N, C-alpha and C positions, 0 to 999 in steps of 0.2 A: 679673559679674566685675570686680574692681577693675583698671582699666587704668592701673596706675602707670607703665607704660613709655611712655605717651603724654603725658609731662610737657611743659610749655611749653618751646619751644626756647630761650628766652632765660633759662632758669633758671641760677643760678650753678653753674659746673662743679664747684668744690670742694665746695659744699654737696650737690650731687647725688652726688658720689663718696662722701662720708661717709654720706649717706642710703642709698645702695646697699650699702655695706659693712655697715651696721647691719641692713638687711633680709636680706642674705645670711646673716649670722651668726644672726639670729633663725630663718631657715628651716632652717639646718643644725642648730641646737640643738633645734628642734622635732622633726626627723626623725633625731635622733642615734642612735636604736636601730634604724634601718632596716638598718644593715649597711654602707651606703655611707660614712657619716661616723663610724663607731664608733671611739672612742678619741682623737678630735681634741680638744685643749684649746682651749676657746673663751673669749672675753672675756665673762664672765657679766654684767658691769655693763652691757654694751650690749644685752643680750638682753631684759631685762624679765621680766615674769611670764607672758606669753602663750606657754606651752609645751605640749607634748603632741602625740602622733602622731594622725593622722587616717587615714581610708580612702585607698586609692590615688587616687580621684578628687579628693580634697582636696589630696593631694600634687601632682598635676598642675596643679590650679588655682593653688596657691601658687607653683609653679615658673613658670607662665605670667605671673603677676603681677610677677615679677622683671624681665621685659623680654625683648627679642628675642634676646639672647645665650643666655638660659636656655631659650627655646623651642627654639632650635637644639640646645642641650645636651640637652634632653629627647628630641628626635628621635634624636640619636646614642646616648643611653643606652638607647633602646628596642632597639638592636641588640646590647646587651651584658648578657645575662642573668647574666654572671659578676660584674656590679657591683651590680645591683639585683634584689630578689626577683621571682619570676615575676608576681605580681599587679600589682606596680608597673610592670614592663616592659610588660605588656598594656595598662595604662592609658596609658602613655606613647605606645604605638603609635597611640592614638586622639587624640593631641594635635593640636589644630587651631590655625591661625594666624588666628583671627577677631578682627582688631583694627580700630580705628576709623581712617579715612583722615586724612591730614594735610591742612590747608587747601591749596586749589589754588594760592595765590600762591607757596607754597614749591615746589610742583612746577614752576611756570612758571620760577622762578628757576634751578632745577637744569637744566631743559631748555635755557634760553637760555645759561646759563653753559657747558654742555658743547658746544653746537652753535656758539656764538659769534654767533648771530643771534636776532632776536626770534622768538617762537614763531609769530606770525602770518605771518612771511615764510617760515619753514621748512615749515609745514603749511597746507594749505587749510582744514582744520578740526581742532580738538582738543577733545574732550569733557571737561568739567570733572569730571563724575561718573565715578569709576573703575569699570572692569569687575570688578576684584577687588583686595583689599588684604591684604597679608601683613605680617609683622613687619619685613622689610627693605625692601620696595618695594611699589608699587602699579601697576596696569596701566590705561592709558587707551586708548580707541578714538580713532583719528585718521585723517585722509585726507591723502595726499601731494599735491603740486601737480599731479601727472599723473593724479590721481583714484584711485590705488591705496589700498585700505583696509588699514590697518595697526593693530597693537597696539603700544603704546609702554610698556615697563617702565621705571619711573623709581625710582631709589634714593631713599629718604627722607633728608632733610637731617640731617647730623651723625651718621648711624647708624654710620659707620666709626669715628669717635672714641669713640662709646659702646661699640662692640664691643671695641675695643682696651683701653679702660679696664677693662671687665669681665673680659676675658681676662687682663690683668695681675694683677688681684686673685685670680682663680681659680688662676693659676700659683703665687702665694704660698701659697694654701691647699693646693693639691695637693702642694707641696713638704713642708708640715707633715704631711699625711696619709701620704705615702710614708715619712717619717722616723720617725713615732711610732706607726703602726698596722701590724698584721700584714697586713691587707688591702691597704694601700698597697704593702707590700713585695712582694706577689704580683702585683698588677695593674699597678703602676707608673703611677700617675695622671699623673705629669709627662710621661711618654712619650706616653700616650694624649691628654693635653690638648694636647701639641705637634702631634699629628696633627689634632686637632679644630680648633686654631687655624689651621693651614694650610688645612684644608677650608673653614672659614667665611670666612676672608679671601679665598680664591680665589672664593668665591661672590659676593663684592662686585665682582668684575671682570667686567663684562658683555661685554667683548670676548672673554674666554675662554668665556663661555656661548654667544656667537654662534658661536665656533669649534666648540663641542660640537654645536650645532644643525646646522651644516654637515657635520660629520663623521658624526653619526648619520644624516643624510639619505643620505649616501653608503653607509653600512653597511646601511641598511634598504631600499635601492632595489629589491631583488628581492622584497620583501614588498609586493605591490600593495595589500594590505588596510590597510597602515599609512602614515601620513604625519607629517612633522615640519615645522613652520613654517620658511619660508626667511627668514634674517636679511636686513635691508636695511642694507648696510655703510655707505653714505653717511650714515646717520642713527643709527649706533651708536657709542657712546663708552664709557668705563670705567664711567659711572654711568647710561647710557641704552642700552637695547636695543630696537631697532625691528625688528619681524618682520611677515611677512604675517599678516593677520587670518584665522584659521581658526575658524569658528563651528561649534558643535555642541552635542549634549546630553551633560551629565555622565553618565559611566558609572553612577553611583549613582542616577540619576534615570530610567533607561530603563524604560519601562512594560512590563508583561507582554504587552500588545497588540502592541507593536512587536517584541518577541521572537518572537511568534507569526507576524507578517507577514514578518520577516527573521531568518533563523538567525544568531545571534551566535557560533556555534561557530567558524567560520573566522577571525573576528577574535581570539578568545581563543587559538586555536592559533598564529596568526601572531605574536601578542604574546609568547607563551612561547618560541617558537623564536627569535624575533629577540633577545630578551634573553639567552637561552643563548648565542647567537652572539656577542653583545656581550662577555659575560664570558669565554668559553672560546676564541673565535677572535680577537677584537680586543683582549681584555685590559682591558675597561672595565666598571665596575659603576655603573649609575645606580640608587642605592639608594632612590629615592623614586617608583616607578611606582604610586602609590596612585590610587584612583578620581578624586580631585579633580584630578589632572594628566592625565586622559585624557578625550577628547571623541569622540562618534560624530557624524561629519559628515553633511550632507544626502545625499551620494553614497554613504553606507554604509561609509566608512573610519574607522579609529581614529586620532585625532590625539594625539600625545605632546607634552606641554609641560614646562616647568620643568626644564631640564637643567643647572642651575647646579652641583649637587653630583655630580661624577663622579669615582670613584676608579680609579686604574690598578693593574693586577695584573701583576707580572713574569712572564715565560714559565714559569720553573720552578715558581713558586707556582701559576700557572694550571693546569699539568699535574696537580699534586697535588690541587688543588681538584676538578678534573674526575674524577680517579680516586676521590676520596672520595665525591663525590655519586653517581657511577655505582655504586659498591659499596653505598651506602646504599639506592638504589632497587632494587638487585638482591638485597638482604637478606644481604649478606656482612659480618657484624659485625666479624670479625677484621681484614679488610682496611681497613675504616673506621677501626678503632683504630690500625692501623699507619700509615696515611696521616696521621691526625690527630697522632700522635706526631712524624712526620717534618716536619709543618708548624709545630709549636709548640715552645715553650721549656720544658724540664723544670725545674721548681723543686726545691730541696732536699727539700721534703716530698712530692714526687710519689709517690702510692700507685698503682703500676702495676696490681697485681692487682685492686684495687677499680675502677680506671678500665676495665680490660678487661671486667670483669663487667658494669658498668653500661652500657657502650656496646653490648655484645652483647645485653643485655636490651632496650635501646631499639630497636636495629635489628630484632630479632626481632619486637617488638611492632608496629613500623611495617610489616614485611613481612606480618604476619598480618592487619592491618587496611588492606589495599591500597585506596586510593581514599578513605578516611575520615580519614587523617592528612595534614596539610600537610607538604610537603618542607621548607618554610621553618621550620616549628615543630621538625622533627627536627634541622635544622642548629643552630638556636638552643639546643635541648636538649643537643646535643653540646658547645656552648660552655659551657653551665652545668655539665655533668658534668666537663668538663676543669678548670674553675676550682675546683670543689669537691674535686678530687683532686690539685691541685698542678701543673696543666699550663696554661701561658699561651698562648692561641691568638692568631693574628694578627688584627688588626681586620678584614681583608678577609673572614674567615669569617663574622663577625657581619653585615657588609654583605650578603654573599651570602644569608644566612638571611633578613634583612629584605626583600631584593628578592624572593626566592621566596615569602615570606609575603604580600607585597603582590600579586604576580602571582596567587597562589591566590585572594585576595579578589576581584580583578577577574574572574577566570574564574568564580567563583561567581555574580557579578552578571550576567555575560554569558551563560554557559551552565552552569547548575548540574549538568547530567548529565555534563559533561566529566571524564574520568579524567586528571587532570594527572600522576599518577605514571607511567602508561603513556606519556603524551606526552613527559615529561622523559626517561624511559629510552630511548625510540625516537630522540629527537633527539640525545641524547648518543652513541648508537651511530653515528648519521650523522656527527657531528663527529669521532669517533675514526676512522671509516673514511676520512674525507676527510684527516685528518692522516696516517694511514698511507700513503695514496696520495701525499701530498705528500712524505713521506720517501723515496719511490722515484722522485721526479722527477729529471730529468737534472741540474739544478744541485746537488742534494743528493748524488746519487751521485758526481758529479765531485769535490765537496769531500771526500767520504769516501775516494775513490781517491787523491787527493793526499796525505791523511794517511797512508794505507797506504804509498804510494810513499816518503814521507819516512821512515817507520819502517824500511822495508826498506833504504833507502840508508844511514841513520845507525846502524841497529841493530848490524850486524857490527863496525863500527869501535869503538863504545862498549863492546861486549862484550869486544873484544880489549884495550881500555885497562884494563878492570876485571881481566881475567886477568893482564895484565902487572904490575899493582900487587900482586896477590895473590902472584905468583911472587917478586917482589922484597921481599915483606913490607913494603910501603909503603902499604897500604890503610888509610886513616884515616876515622873517622866523627866528624864535628864536631857537637857539641851546643851551641847558643848559648842564652844566657839562663839557664843553670843556676846561675850565680853569684848571680843576683838572685832565685832562686826560693825558695819556702817550704821546700823540702827542705834547701837549704844552711843556711838560718837555723835550722831544727830540729836539724840535725846539729851545728852550732856550739853551740847551747844544751845539747845532750846532753853534748858534750865538756866544756863549762864546768862542768856539774853534776858530772860524774865527777871532774874535777880538784879541785873544791871538796870533794867527799866524801872523796877521798884525803887532802887536807890536814887536814880535820877529824879523820879517823881517826888520822893521824900525831900531831896535837896531843894527842889524848886518850891515845894510848899513851905519848907523851913525858911528859905530866903524871902519869900513873899510875906510871911508873917513877921519877920524881923525888919522889914522895910519901914514899918511904922514905929520902931523902937526909938526912944529919945536917948541922947547921950552917947558916949563912946566915940571911937574914932570914925570919922566919916571921909569918904572919897567921892569927889565930884557931887557932893551933897547927899550921898546915900551912906547908910551904915556900912562900914567896911566888912563886917562879918557876913552880912546879907549879900553884899556884892560878890565876895569870894565864893560863897556857897552857890550863887547863881552861875558864876563863871565855871566852877567845877562841874555843875550839872550840865551846862551847855557843852562843855568839852566831852563829857561822857556821852551825852546824847548824840553829838556829831560822830563820836567814835563808833557807837552802835550802828548808826546809819551807814557810815563808811564800810564797816565790816559786812553789813548785809548786802550792800551794793557790789563790793569788790570781792569779798571772800566767798559768799554763797554762790553755788552753782548746782545745776541739776546733776544728780548722781548718774554716772555713765551706765547705760544699759549693758548688761553683760551679754556676751555671745552665748546662744543656746546651742551647745554642741550635741551631736548625735550620741546615743548610748554606745558604749564600747562593748 
């Protein structure tokens, strides 16, 4: 693969920007019929003759060659089947960050700059060969002065500037797509790219990732089968994350012999339950629990790494997502459709009957093939159906689908016989029972009683005020904003048309009555005043017709957004 994103660090910035722009335009022109970029006007002079679409694997390879920003973009696009066709979304799910490491002297400069001391004084030892290398950072094994073995995640130099430049360019292209394509009007690429920008730039803050590690450790403490590396705060900065070294075997490399000697089913069950808790109890989605981020340690636990990209889910949206997923695993298609509509934004072209029919068919098929269909795939199919019928789903739904899909892949590697559908349904029931018990806790009951007390105290007085106003005929209902509304504008337009029509009719009648008048100035044998009035009436009439044909249009239907 062409590693164009590993260009020399001292390359000219403006030249790189122009080169990146040209390569991005070439990429978009090549895959212009994919659906994602359809209808966007491109600079064909910068494209050249190398065009044509390839298979999904070629699409992923070309996207990876554009650099780290587009690797992250591809990973996010894999959660949005409403943006890319299914075959391409599947190929994007397999996207890997297999990139060449940067020279160690750049890593040393970053470490020393962040810590403020020489690397030899901060660490007892620091291995030059990285344990792993991704698009944004690479991880090195090191030893602290007290002998503690640690892993140090170091951000690659100038990567933040590169990301921001690419994101600015993408923002301009997204604006054009939203303005000139139907797909852009439905998906709103600018809004999606804003969320993507926030997520990617947050991933560059390793202090935030250390906080994620600490928080996840606290949330998962009751699952003894799982472990999360502990961050070393004294050696953590915005571009350096130092954590305890947890060694183990990649989940994808676990041999059948080891599965025979040690049952992996408890690890798989604990992982699924813990992630469901993270989403529906704590309101956080770690969208990347793929096998490469999981290790089985020597003591038989499952270690979770790479918590840089974590999305937060508001409580009301969390409740709806839980109801939707519970209804899906229970085979209740109508409730799935209702919850999905409540979560999403209805676009003007929303085809509700088709949406209800396709969702019911999908959920029925999922219920009939229990154990053979992934919950994550069902959620992503729901996103795809919604997009095709004019319903814009929240990005958290796609992230949930990607998380469940990754969890299902991990469970297949650890314990192929595990029924994840039954496990998800059982744990969701447990979460709902716990939430119901919490709703009857003393603090919640006390808060509800205070609301009832306030209603009972204020209710009679307010009812008396309303009845007094009614008795005195002083009750008024005030509607604000009507004077600026489309209704008032339309009523004024109708009134103007009616007045203009009356004037035209009067002029025509007056001109016809004056046609028989004798004397006065005549033009072409007709009285001049009658002819002038008739011509004025004709001009006004044509003006009214032209205004109606050209100026009038149907008022755009507003998007129906979910309640916040």
